[in-house]
C-alpha positions as CSV (number, residue, x, y, z in Angstrom):
1,X,213.7,148.8,38.3
2,X,210.2,147.6,38.1
3,X,208.3,146.4,41.1
4,X,206.5,143.1,41.1
5,X,204.3,141.7,43.9
6,X,204.2,137.9,44.3
7,X,200.9,136.1,44.5
8,X,202.0,135.0,48.0
9,X,202.4,138.7,49.1
10,X,199.0,139.5,47.6
11,X,197.3,136.7,49.5
12,X,199.0,137.5,52.8
13,X,198.3,141.2,52.5
14,X,194.6,140.4,51.8
15,X,194.3,138.2,54.9
16,X,195.8,141.0,57.0
17,X,193.6,143.7,55.6
18,X,190.5,141.4,56.0
19,X,191.4,140.9,59.7
20,X,191.8,144.6,60.3
21,X,188.5,145.3,58.5
22,X,186.6,143.1,61.0
23,X,187.4,145.8,63.6
24,X,187.5,148.9,61.3
25,X,187.0,149.0,57.5
26,X,188.4,152.5,57.4
27,X,191.5,151.6,59.3
28,X,192.0,148.6,57.0
29,X,191.7,150.8,53.9
30,X,194.2,153.3,55.4
31,X,196.6,150.5,56.3
32,X,196.4,149.1,52.8
33,X,197.0,152.5,51.2
34,X,199.9,153.3,53.4
35,X,201.7,150.0,52.9
36,X,201.3,150.0,49.2
37,X,202.7,153.6,49.1
38,X,205.7,152.5,51.1
39,X,206.3,149.4,48.9
40,X,206.1,151.6,45.8
41,X,209.0,153.6,47.2
42,X,211.3,150.6,47.4
43,X,212.7,150.8,43.8
44,X,214.0,154.3,44.4
45,X,216.6,153.0,47.0
46,X,216.2,149.3,47.7
47,X,219.6,148.9,49.4
48,X,218.6,151.3,52.2
49,X,216.6,148.4,53.8
50,X,218.3,145.9,55.9
51,X,219.5,142.4,54.8
52,X,217.4,139.4,55.8
53,X,218.9,137.8,59.0
54,X,220.7,134.5,58.5
55,X,221.0,135.0,54.7
56,X,224.3,136.0,53.1
57,X,222.7,137.6,50.1
58,X,222.9,141.4,49.5
59,X,219.8,141.2,47.2
60,X,217.4,139.8,49.7
61,X,216.2,142.7,51.9
62,X,213.3,143.4,54.2
63,X,211.2,146.5,54.9
64,X,209.6,147.0,58.3
65,X,206.2,148.7,58.4
66,X,204.1,149.0,61.5
67,X,205.5,145.8,63.0
68,X,205.1,143.9,59.7
69,X,208.1,142.5,57.8
70,X,208.0,142.6,54.0
71,X,210.9,140.6,52.5
72,X,211.8,141.4,48.9
73,X,214.3,140.3,46.3
74,X,216.4,142.7,44.2
75,X,216.7,140.9,40.9
76,X,219.5,142.9,39.2
77,X,219.7,140.5,36.3
78,X,216.1,141.1,35.3
79,X,215.9,144.7,36.5
80,X,213.1,144.2,39.0
81,X,212.2,144.0,42.6
82,X,209.9,141.2,43.8
83,X,208.0,141.6,47.0
84,X,207.9,138.1,48.4
85,X,205.4,138.3,51.3
86,X,204.4,140.0,54.5
87,X,204.3,138.7,58.1
88,X,204.1,140.0,61.6
89,X,205.1,137.8,64.6
90,X,204.7,134.5,62.8
91,X,207.7,132.9,61.1
92,X,207.8,133.3,57.4
93,X,209.1,130.4,55.4
């Protein structure tokens, strides 16, 4: 399966990294590298991650990383995984 990051994910991740960089550019870069590395591992075993609460769909999962939730869609029809976004304590809609 291929991995695709949505524009929404890219935008949300950029905002998080920019916020972290205000305090520590090195920590922001490290966070970015770590999270991208973890996301790139999703295709090897996407169903290991838990299903999204309140959704009755086996193909919508979420990865938790350092308190951030990264929802993603397993698109079996098109053979890809789409990373939908990233959020922390705020509600993601």
